[in-house]
Structure formats: structure tokens, C-alpha cells
TORKOL-4160 file (C-alpha; in steps of 0.2 Angstrom, whole numbers, padded with zeros to 4 digits, m for minus):
361
<pt num="1" X="0640" Y="0076" Z="1013"/>
<pt num="2" X="0648" Y="0063" Z="1025"/>
<pt num="3" X="0666" Y="0061" Z="1019"/>
<pt num="4" X="0671" Y="0048" Z="1033"/>
<pt num="5" X="0668" Y="0034" Z="1020"/>
<pt num="6" X="0683" Y="0041" Z="1011"/>
<pt num="7" X="0695" Y="0038" Z="1025"/>
<pt num="8" X="0700" Y="0021" Z="1018"/>
<pt num="9" X="0709" Y="0030" Z="1004"/>
<pt num="10" X="0722" Y="0036" Z="1017"/>
<pt num="11" X="0730" Y="0019" Z="1017"/>
<pt num="12" X="0735" Y="0021" Z="0999"/>
<pt num="13" X="0752" Y="0028" Z="0993"/>
<pt num="14" X="0743" Y="0035" Z="0977"/>
<pt num="15" X="0736" Y="0053" Z="0978"/>
<pt num="16" X="0717" Y="0053" Z="0979"/>
<pt num="17" X="0707" Y="0069" Z="0975"/>
<pt num="18" X="0688" Y="0069" Z="0975"/>
<pt num="19" X="0678" Y="0083" Z="0967"/>
<pt num="20" X="0660" Y="0087" Z="0966"/>
<pt num="21" X="0655" Y="0084" Z="0948"/>
<pt num="22" X="0643" Y="0098" Z="0947"/>
<pt num="23" X="0657" Y="0112" Z="0947"/>
<pt num="24" X="0673" Y="0102" Z="0950"/>
<pt num="25" X="0675" Y="0110" Z="0967"/>
<pt num="26" X="0686" Y="0100" Z="0980"/>
<pt num="27" X="0677" Y="0089" Z="0992"/>
<pt num="28" X="0691" Y="0078" Z="1000"/>
<pt num="29" X="0708" Y="0072" Z="0997"/>
<pt num="30" X="0719" Y="0059" Z="1006"/>
<pt num="31" X="0735" Y="0060" Z="1016"/>
<pt num="32" X="0746" Y="0057" Z="1001"/>
<pt num="33" X="0738" Y="0071" Z="0991"/>
<pt num="34" X="0740" Y="0083" Z="1006"/>
<pt num="35" X="0758" Y="0078" Z="1008"/>
<pt num="36" X="0761" Y="0083" Z="0990"/>
<pt num="37" X="0753" Y="0100" Z="0992"/>
<pt num="38" X="0738" Y="0099" Z="0981"/>
<pt num="39" X="0731" Y="0112" Z="0993"/>
<pt num="40" X="0742" Y="0124" Z="1004"/>
<pt num="41" X="0741" Y="0120" Z="1022"/>
<pt num="42" X="0734" Y="0137" Z="1026"/>
<pt num="43" X="0718" Y="0135" Z="1016"/>
<pt num="44" X="0703" Y="0124" Z="1019"/>
<pt num="45" X="0695" Y="0112" Z="1007"/>
<pt num="46" X="0680" Y="0124" Z="1004"/>
<pt num="47" X="0691" Y="0139" Z="0999"/>
<pt num="48" X="0701" Y="0129" Z="0986"/>
<pt num="49" X="0699" Y="0129" Z="0968"/>
<pt num="50" X="0713" Y="0116" Z="0963"/>
<pt num="51" X="0714" Y="0124" Z="0946"/>
<pt num="52" X="0720" Y="0140" Z="0953"/>
<pt num="53" X="0736" Y="0130" Z="0959"/>
<pt num="54" X="0741" Y="0126" Z="0941"/>
<pt num="55" X="0746" Y="0137" Z="0927"/>
<pt num="56" X="0733" Y="0140" Z="0914"/>
<pt num="57" X="0738" Y="0127" Z="0901"/>
<pt num="58" X="0739" Y="0113" Z="0914"/>
<pt num="59" X="0722" Y="0119" Z="0922"/>
<pt num="60" X="0714" Y="0118" Z="0904"/>
<pt num="61" X="0721" Y="0100" Z="0901"/>
<pt num="62" X="0714" Y="0094" Z="0918"/>
<pt num="63" X="0697" Y="0102" Z="0915"/>
<pt num="64" X="0696" Y="0093" Z="0898"/>
<pt num="65" X="0700" Y="0076" Z="0906"/>
<pt num="66" X="0686" Y="0079" Z="0920"/>
<pt num="67" X="0674" Y="0084" Z="0907"/>
<pt num="68" X="0677" Y="0069" Z="0896"/>
<pt num="69" X="0675" Y="0057" Z="0910"/>
<pt num="70" X="0659" Y="0065" Z="0916"/>
<pt num="71" X="0652" Y="0066" Z="0898"/>
<pt num="72" X="0656" Y="0048" Z="0895"/>
<pt num="73" X="0652" Y="0042" Z="0912"/>
<pt num="74" X="0669" Y="0033" Z="0911"/>
<pt num="75" X="0687" Y="0031" Z="0918"/>
<pt num="76" X="0701" Y="0040" Z="0908"/>
<pt num="77" X="0720" Y="0037" Z="0911"/>
<pt num="78" X="0734" Y="0048" Z="0905"/>
<pt num="79" X="0752" Y="0042" Z="0907"/>
<pt num="80" X="0766" Y="0054" Z="0910"/>
<pt num="81" X="0754" Y="0068" Z="0912"/>
<pt num="82" X="0764" Y="0084" Z="0916"/>
<pt num="83" X="0756" Y="0097" Z="0928"/>
<pt num="84" X="0765" Y="0113" Z="0930"/>
<pt num="85" X="0760" Y="0124" Z="0946"/>
<pt num="86" X="0760" Y="0142" Z="0947"/>
<pt num="87" X="0777" Y="0142" Z="0954"/>
<pt num="88" X="0784" Y="0133" Z="0939"/>
<pt num="89" X="0785" Y="0117" Z="0948"/>
<pt num="90" X="0784" Y="0102" Z="0936"/>
<pt num="91" X="0776" Y="0085" Z="0942"/>
<pt num="92" X="0775" Y="0070" Z="0931"/>
<pt num="93" X="0760" Y="0060" Z="0935"/>
<pt num="94" X="0750" Y="0045" Z="0929"/>
<pt num="95" X="0732" Y="0052" Z="0931"/>
<pt num="96" X="0716" Y="0041" Z="0931"/>
<pt num="97" X="0700" Y="0051" Z="0931"/>
<pt num="98" X="0684" Y="0042" Z="0936"/>
<pt num="99" X="0666" Y="0048" Z="0936"/>
<pt num="100" X="0654" Y="0040" Z="0948"/>
<pt num="101" X="0636" Y="0044" Z="0941"/>
<pt num="102" X="0628" Y="0037" Z="0957"/>
<pt num="103" X="0637" Y="0048" Z="0969"/>
<pt num="104" X="0639" Y="0062" Z="0956"/>
<pt num="105" X="0658" Y="0063" Z="0961"/>
<pt num="106" X="0674" Y="0063" Z="0951"/>
<pt num="107" X="0688" Y="0053" Z="0958"/>
<pt num="108" X="0706" Y="0058" Z="0953"/>
<pt num="109" X="0720" Y="0045" Z="0956"/>
<pt num="110" X="0738" Y="0052" Z="0954"/>
<pt num="111" X="0753" Y="0042" Z="0954"/>
<pt num="112" X="0769" Y="0051" Z="0955"/>
<pt num="113" X="0780" Y="0043" Z="0942"/>
<pt num="114" X="0796" Y="0051" Z="0949"/>
<pt num="115" X="0793" Y="0042" Z="0965"/>
<pt num="116" X="0790" Y="0026" Z="0955"/>
<pt num="117" X="0807" Y="0029" Z="0946"/>
<pt num="118" X="0815" Y="0032" Z="0963"/>
<pt num="119" X="0808" Y="0016" Z="0970"/>
<pt num="120" X="0815" Y="0006" Z="0955"/>
<pt num="121" X="0832" Y="0015" Z="0956"/>
<pt num="122" X="0834" Y="0013" Z="0975"/>
<pt num="123" X="0829" Y="m0006" Z="0974"/>
<pt num="124" X="0842" Y="m0009" Z="0960"/>
<pt num="125" X="0855" Y="0001" Z="0969"/>
<pt num="126" X="0852" Y="m0009" Z="0985"/>
<pt num="127" X="0853" Y="m0026" Z="0976"/>
<pt num="128" X="0869" Y="m0020" Z="0967"/>
<pt num="129" X="0878" Y="m0014" Z="0983"/>
<pt num="130" X="0873" Y="m0030" Z="0993"/>
<pt num="131" X="0882" Y="m0040" Z="0979"/>
<pt num="132" X="0897" Y="m0028" Z="0980"/>
<pt num="133" X="0898" Y="m0029" Z="0999"/>
<pt num="134" X="0898" Y="m0048" Z="0998"/>
<pt num="135" X="0911" Y="m0048" Z="0985"/>
<pt num="136" X="0922" Y="m0036" Z="0996"/>
<pt num="137" X="0920" Y="m0048" Z="1011"/>
<pt num="138" X="0925" Y="m0063" Z="1001"/>
<pt num="139" X="0941" Y="m0054" Z="0994"/>
<pt num="140" X="0945" Y="m0047" Z="1011"/>
<pt num="141" X="0945" Y="m0065" Z="1019"/>
<pt num="142" X="0956" Y="m0071" Z="1005"/>
<pt num="143" X="0968" Y="m0057" Z="1008"/>
<pt num="144" X="0970" Y="m0058" Z="1027"/>
<pt num="145" X="0980" Y="m0074" Z="1028"/>
<pt num="146" X="0993" Y="m0068" Z="1015"/>
<pt num="147" X="0995" Y="m0052" Z="1024"/>
<pt num="148" X="1002" Y="m0061" Z="1039"/>
<pt num="149" X="1014" Y="m0070" Z="1029"/>
<pt num="150" X="1020" Y="m0054" Z="1020"/>
<pt num="151" X="1023" Y="m0045" Z="1037"/>
<pt num="152" X="1032" Y="m0061" Z="1045"/>
<pt num="153" X="1044" Y="m0062" Z="1030"/>
<pt num="154" X="1048" Y="m0043" Z="1031"/>
<pt num="155" X="1052" Y="m0045" Z="1050"/>
<pt num="156" X="1063" Y="m0060" Z="1046"/>
<pt num="157" X="1072" Y="m0050" Z="1033"/>
<pt num="158" X="1074" Y="m0035" Z="1044"/>
<pt num="159" X="1083" Y="m0046" Z="1057"/>
<pt num="160" X="1096" Y="m0051" Z="1044"/>
<pt num="161" X="1098" Y="m0034" Z="1034"/>
<pt num="162" X="1102" Y="m0020" Z="1046"/>
<pt num="163" X="1108" Y="m0007" Z="1033"/>
<pt num="164" X="1098" Y="0009" Z="1031"/>
<pt num="165" X="1092" Y="0006" Z="1013"/>
<pt num="166" X="1085" Y="m0011" Z="1018"/>
<pt num="167" X="1077" Y="m0005" Z="1034"/>
<pt num="168" X="1068" Y="0009" Z="1025"/>
<pt num="169" X="1059" Y="m0002" Z="1013"/>
<pt num="170" X="1056" Y="m0016" Z="1025"/>
<pt num="171" X="1048" Y="m0003" Z="1036"/>
<pt num="172" X="1037" Y="0002" Z="1022"/>
<pt num="173" X="1031" Y="m0016" Z="1019"/>
<pt num="174" X="1027" Y="m0018" Z="1038"/>
<pt num="175" X="1017" Y="m0002" Z="1039"/>
<pt num="176" X="1007" Y="m0004" Z="1023"/>
<pt num="177" X="1004" Y="m0022" Z="1028"/>
<pt num="178" X="0997" Y="m0016" Z="1045"/>
<pt num="179" X="0986" Y="m0003" Z="1036"/>
<pt num="180" X="0979" Y="m0016" Z="1024"/>
<pt num="181" X="0976" Y="m0028" Z="1038"/>
<pt num="182" X="0966" Y="m0014" Z="1047"/>
<pt num="183" X="0955" Y="m0011" Z="1032"/>
<pt num="184" X="0952" Y="m0030" Z="1030"/>
<pt num="185" X="0948" Y="m0032" Z="1048"/>
<pt num="186" X="0935" Y="m0018" Z="1047"/>
<pt num="187" X="0927" Y="m0026" Z="1032"/>
<pt num="188" X="0926" Y="m0044" Z="1041"/>
<pt num="189" X="0921" Y="m0038" Z="1058"/>
<pt num="190" X="0902" Y="m0040" Z="1060"/>
<pt num="191" X="0893" Y="m0025" Z="1066"/>
<pt num="192" X="0889" Y="m0026" Z="1085"/>
<pt num="193" X="0870" Y="m0028" Z="1089"/>
<pt num="194" X="0862" Y="m0011" Z="1090"/>
<pt num="195" X="0854" Y="m0005" Z="1106"/>
<pt num="196" X="0839" Y="0005" Z="1101"/>
<pt num="197" X="0831" Y="0019" Z="1111"/>
<pt num="198" X="0824" Y="0036" Z="1107"/>
<pt num="199" X="0837" Y="0050" Z="1106"/>
<pt num="200" X="0837" Y="0069" Z="1101"/>
<pt num="201" X="0844" Y="0071" Z="1083"/>
<pt num="202" X="0850" Y="0089" Z="1086"/>
<pt num="203" X="0860" Y="0084" Z="1102"/>
<pt num="204" X="0868" Y="0070" Z="1092"/>
<pt num="205" X="0873" Y="0082" Z="1078"/>
<pt num="206" X="0881" Y="0094" Z="1090"/>
<pt num="207" X="0890" Y="0079" Z="1097"/>
<pt num="208" X="0897" Y="0074" Z="1080"/>
<pt num="209" X="0903" Y="0092" Z="1077"/>
<pt num="210" X="0912" Y="0091" Z="1094"/>
<pt num="211" X="0920" Y="0074" Z="1090"/>
<pt num="212" X="0926" Y="0079" Z="1073"/>
<pt num="213" X="0934" Y="0095" Z="1080"/>
<pt num="214" X="0924" Y="0105" Z="1067"/>
<pt num="215" X="0920" Y="0119" Z="1078"/>
<pt num="216" X="0939" Y="0122" Z="1082"/>
<pt num="217" X="0944" Y="0124" Z="1064"/>
<pt num="218" X="0947" Y="0143" Z="1063"/>
<pt num="219" X="0944" Y="0144" Z="1044"/>
<pt num="220" X="0929" Y="0133" Z="1043"/>
<pt num="221" X="0912" Y="0141" Z="1043"/>
<pt num="222" X="0898" Y="0130" Z="1050"/>
<pt num="223" X="0880" Y="0134" Z="1045"/>
<pt num="224" X="0866" Y="0125" Z="1055"/>
<pt num="225" X="0848" Y="0125" Z="1051"/>
<pt num="226" X="0839" Y="0114" Z="1063"/>
<pt num="227" X="0820" Y="0110" Z="1062"/>
<pt num="228" X="0814" Y="0109" Z="1080"/>
<pt num="229" X="0798" Y="0100" Z="1076"/>
<pt num="230" X="0807" Y="0084" Z="1072"/>
<pt num="231" X="0803" Y="0071" Z="1086"/>
<pt num="232" X="0816" Y="0060" Z="1094"/>
<pt num="233" X="0823" Y="0046" Z="1082"/>
<pt num="234" X="0822" Y="0028" Z="1087"/>
<pt num="235" X="0839" Y="0020" Z="1085"/>
<pt num="236" X="0856" Y="0016" Z="1091"/>
<pt num="237" X="0863" Y="0034" Z="1096"/>
<pt num="238" X="0882" Y="0028" Z="1096"/>
<pt num="239" X="0881" Y="0019" Z="1079"/>
<pt num="240" X="0871" Y="0034" Z="1072"/>
<pt num="241" X="0885" Y="0046" Z="1078"/>
<pt num="242" X="0898" Y="0035" Z="1069"/>
<pt num="243" X="0888" Y="0036" Z="1053"/>
<pt num="244" X="0887" Y="0055" Z="1054"/>
<pt num="245" X="0905" Y="0057" Z="1059"/>
<pt num="246" X="0910" Y="0048" Z="1043"/>
<pt num="247" X="0900" Y="0059" Z="1032"/>
<pt num="248" X="0905" Y="0075" Z="1041"/>
<pt num="249" X="0923" Y="0071" Z="1041"/>
<pt num="250" X="0923" Y="0068" Z="1022"/>
<pt num="251" X="0914" Y="0085" Z="1020"/>
<pt num="252" X="0926" Y="0094" Z="1031"/>
<pt num="253" X="0941" Y="0087" Z="1022"/>
<pt num="254" X="0934" Y="0090" Z="1005"/>
<pt num="255" X="0930" Y="0109" Z="1008"/>
<pt num="256" X="0946" Y="0112" Z="1018"/>
<pt num="257" X="0958" Y="0105" Z="1004"/>
<pt num="258" X="0949" Y="0114" Z="0990"/>
<pt num="259" X="0940" Y="0130" Z="0995"/>
<pt num="260" X="0948" Y="0147" Z="1001"/>
<pt num="261" X="0933" Y="0149" Z="1012"/>
<pt num="262" X="0928" Y="0131" Z="1017"/>
<pt num="263" X="0909" Y="0130" Z="1022"/>
<pt num="264" X="0900" Y="0115" Z="1030"/>
<pt num="265" X="0881" Y="0116" Z="1032"/>
<pt num="266" X="0870" Y="0104" Z="1042"/>
<pt num="267" X="0851" Y="0106" Z="1039"/>
<pt num="268" X="0837" Y="0095" Z="1046"/>
<pt num="269" X="0819" Y="0095" Z="1040"/>
<pt num="270" X="0803" Y="0085" Z="1039"/>
<pt num="271" X="0800" Y="0077" Z="1022"/>
<pt num="272" X="0785" Y="0066" Z="1016"/>
<pt num="273" X="0782" Y="0052" Z="1004"/>
<pt num="274" X="0800" Y="0047" Z="1001"/>
<pt num="275" X="0804" Y="0029" Z="0994"/>
<pt num="276" X="0817" Y="0019" Z="1003"/>
<pt num="277" X="0822" Y="0002" Z="0996"/>
<pt num="278" X="0806" Y="0000" Z="0987"/>
<pt num="279" X="0794" Y="0006" Z="1001"/>
<pt num="280" X="0786" Y="0024" Z="1002"/>
<pt num="281" X="0787" Y="0031" Z="1019"/>
<pt num="282" X="0774" Y="0044" Z="1025"/>
<pt num="283" X="0785" Y="0055" Z="1036"/>
<pt num="284" X="0803" Y="0056" Z="1037"/>
<pt num="285" X="0817" Y="0066" Z="1046"/>
<pt num="286" X="0830" Y="0072" Z="1033"/>
<pt num="287" X="0848" Y="0077" Z="1037"/>
<pt num="288" X="0857" Y="0087" Z="1024"/>
<pt num="289" X="0876" Y="0088" Z="1025"/>
<pt num="290" X="0884" Y="0099" Z="1012"/>
<pt num="291" X="0901" Y="0107" Z="1008"/>
<pt num="292" X="0908" Y="0118" Z="0995"/>
<pt num="293" X="0922" Y="0106" Z="0990"/>
<pt num="294" X="0926" Y="0099" Z="0973"/>
<pt num="295" X="0912" Y="0086" Z="0973"/>
<pt num="296" X="0913" Y="0067" Z="0969"/>
<pt num="297" X="0923" Y="0061" Z="0954"/>
<pt num="298" X="0910" Y="0057" Z="0940"/>
<pt num="299" X="0919" Y="0040" Z="0938"/>
<pt num="300" X="0915" Y="0035" Z="0956"/>
<pt num="301" X="0897" Y="0042" Z="0957"/>
<pt num="302" X="0889" Y="0025" Z="0956"/>
<pt num="303" X="0901" Y="0016" Z="0967"/>
<pt num="304" X="0904" Y="0029" Z="0981"/>
<pt num="305" X="0895" Y="0019" Z="0994"/>
<pt num="306" X="0904" Y="0003" Z="0989"/>
<pt num="307" X="0918" Y="m0004" Z="1001"/>
<pt num="308" X="0936" Y="0001" Z="0997"/>
<pt num="309" X="0930" Y="0015" Z="0984"/>
<pt num="310" X="0937" Y="0032" Z="0988"/>
<pt num="311" X="0940" Y="0048" Z="0979"/>
<pt num="312" X="0955" Y="0052" Z="0991"/>
<pt num="313" X="0972" Y="0045" Z="0988"/>
<pt num="314" X="0975" Y="0040" Z="1006"/>
<pt num="315" X="0957" Y="0035" Z="1009"/>
<pt num="316" X="0952" Y="0017" Z="1013"/>
<pt num="317" X="0935" Y="0018" Z="1005"/>
<pt num="318" X="0927" Y="0011" Z="1021"/>
<pt num="319" X="0919" Y="0027" Z="1029"/>
<pt num="320" X="0904" Y="0029" Z="1018"/>
<pt num="321" X="0901" Y="0011" Z="1016"/>
<pt num="322" X="0900" Y="0009" Z="1035"/>
<pt num="323" X="0889" Y="0025" Z="1036"/>
<pt num="324" X="0877" Y="0017" Z="1024"/>
<pt num="325" X="0876" Y="0001" Z="1033"/>
<pt num="326" X="0872" Y="0010" Z="1049"/>
<pt num="327" X="0859" Y="0021" Z="1041"/>
<pt num="328" X="0851" Y="0005" Z="1034"/>
<pt num="329" X="0850" Y="m0003" Z="1051"/>
<pt num="330" X="0839" Y="0012" Z="1056"/>
<pt num="331" X="0828" Y="0009" Z="1041"/>
<pt num="332" X="0835" Y="0024" Z="1032"/>
<pt num="333" X="0844" Y="0028" Z="1016"/>
<pt num="334" X="0858" Y="0040" Z="1011"/>
<pt num="335" X="0861" Y="0048" Z="0994"/>
<pt num="336" X="0871" Y="0063" Z="0987"/>
<pt num="337" X="0870" Y="0075" Z="0973"/>
<pt num="338" X="0879" Y="0090" Z="0966"/>
<pt num="339" X="0870" Y="0107" Z="0967"/>
<pt num="340" X="0875" Y="0125" Z="0965"/>
<pt num="341" X="0893" Y="0121" Z="0967"/>
<pt num="342" X="0890" Y="0111" Z="0983"/>
<pt num="343" X="0890" Y="0092" Z="0987"/>
<pt num="344" X="0875" Y="0087" Z="0997"/>
<pt num="345" X="0873" Y="0071" Z="1006"/>
<pt num="346" X="0855" Y="0067" Z="1011"/>
<pt num="347" X="0851" Y="0055" Z="1025"/>
<pt num="348" X="0832" Y="0050" Z="1027"/>
<pt num="349" X="0826" Y="0041" Z="1043"/>
<pt num="350" X="0808" Y="0036" Z="1044"/>
<pt num="351" X="0799" Y="0043" Z="1059"/>
<pt num="352" X="0788" Y="0032" Z="1069"/>
<pt num="353" X="0769" Y="0036" Z="1068"/>
<pt num="354" X="0768" Y="0031" Z="1087"/>
<pt num="355" X="0782" Y="0044" Z="1091"/>
<pt num="356" X="0773" Y="0057" Z="1081"/>
<pt num="357" X="0758" Y="0055" Z="1091"/>
<pt num="358" X="0767" Y="0055" Z="1107"/>
<pt num="359" X="0776" Y="0071" Z="1103"/>
<pt num="360" X="0759" Y="0080" Z="1098"/>
<pt num="361" X="0750" Y="0074" Z="1113"/>
């Protein structure tokens, strides 16, 4: 049977699996279904029974759906259908099973509702953070002029009062005014126009470790797990270094201040079918930076990327906000989670399809 006519389904984000109605054997599946491991990469279509990849209960449920669709020559949809694999992996899908009597084929369309929820969450988060950033810039603009007046007044008083007591507290006013002015300037200064070119991600990560002095910290253990198959990234290398430095510095400080044996881990890998700001990207590079520090204060979890939000008493709250802005310039996204007593920051960057082709040529 010629399967070339099915290639049109490769443009869909939903997973399409086509079975022979006679025995429910696998005929074809689209790229989205391949990316979500409906069949292992090591096996060919002809040797796969899709039911063998599910536990017994899930396999029986799917067989029942297929039988009903074939018997009634109809289309059946099941919302929030939970499929459990042999490895106890759970997936929640909206399944639509359609029988084509003319072709004697069964079409399965699977929509990953977890991805749908991620799309909704990422879109909502992006909109909220844009509002917060705009508000922060407005407030910063209003604060900048009074700061100049406060510092000027402190300098006038300093020239009149020369006793140690007055000089001590006027110096504090000057220093804190300078610190606030530096923060405000960072918020108001527009980002420079990026200069995009292809660069090696792992060379960039090594550069970040050198610039943050991570490798010179005697009590800090650094674990690297780099995927050499990741092609070059298209972006502004210097800006990307700045973003990574902000995340790595935070991780270093968190574990150094908290753990007897501080550990910093940096991992890179290829991942598939991940949503960024409402769009699912086929192939992405993922950078995971983790530390064994205390984690993020639960009260700050939803605002950690907002400007001027920091879990550190001496922090300005600018670093992660700047990192997020830079990563978004590159079409990517940054998120974090707490897992196994570690804080993990994940950075996703879409990989150009053209670049993938060039790397494999």
C-alpha cells in the first residue's frame, strides 16, 4: 500500500496513527506520533504491535474503541483518555478513532492535553509578565528623578555636617541611592540590537563557567552532561552568555550558601514537541541547570521572573528577568521546578530545521 499520501499529516501537531482495520496492525504514523514514542526508534513499523507498548488495561480500552469504530463505521472521541505504558508512564490524551470503510483503515488522532495545558499556561504567564515588566519600567521612570534629588540633598548636608555620626548615615544614603539608581538604569536601558549568528552551545557553556569562576571554587562540584548531537544555535552569543551567567550565578550562590557539599549540574539534550508561548516546536535544544540549594520561596514561585523580585536579601531581582528577556529574543523559554531536593532551571531553544539538515548532510 502506498503511504506517501499520508505525508500531509506530518504538518499537524496532533499525533496521527494509521492502522489496518483487518488486524489493527500499524501501517503509518506521523512525525508528531514518532516524537512521542508510539514506537521505539529501534523498531520498524512492520514489527510493532502498538498494544504491546501499553499495559494490559490500557490496551483493552484502546482495542474496544477501535472495535466500536469499525463495527459502527463511525468516529468516536474520548476526552481525557489515560494511557499507561509498560514503563508506568501515564499520558492523558483526547483520542479520536475513525474508521474508513473505503480504505479499510482506522485513523487514530491523539491530542496531548498536557501540552494543551502547557500552551495555555505559557501564554497566560507570558501576558502577565509583559504587564509586570511594563509596570516596573513605569515605576522605574518615576523613581529615577527623585533619586537624583535625594543624593544631591545628602551631598549638601555632608558639606555642612562633618561629625562622624552624620557622615556615617549620609554615606549610607548616598550608597543606597547609587544602588537604586543602578537598578533603575538597568530596567530603563533598552536592550541592544542582537547580532545573530550560529554558535556552539557547549563552547558557550564552558565560557560561562569560566566567567563565573565556577571551576575555581574548591568546594563546588560541577557535573556536565552534554549531548554532542545538538547542532549550532542561531542567536546572539554574547547575549546568550549573559543570560546563562545570570542563571548559573544564582545556582552557585544558592548551593554554596546552603549545602555542605554544593553541587552544580549542567545538562544539554534534544527534546521534542514542546510549547513556547502558545506554539508547539518540533525540535528543541534544552539546557538544564540544577543545584542542591534550598529552592525558590513558595511565595515567589509565580513571580520569580518578574523585575525586582528576588529571594535574596541583597538581590536586585533583575538577573532572571534579564535572562528571560534574552531567551525570549531567541524564541525560547525558561522555567523551573523543584525535583529530588534540587532546583532545576530549564531553557528551551527551538532548533532551525534548516540547521538540522545542514548538520546531517
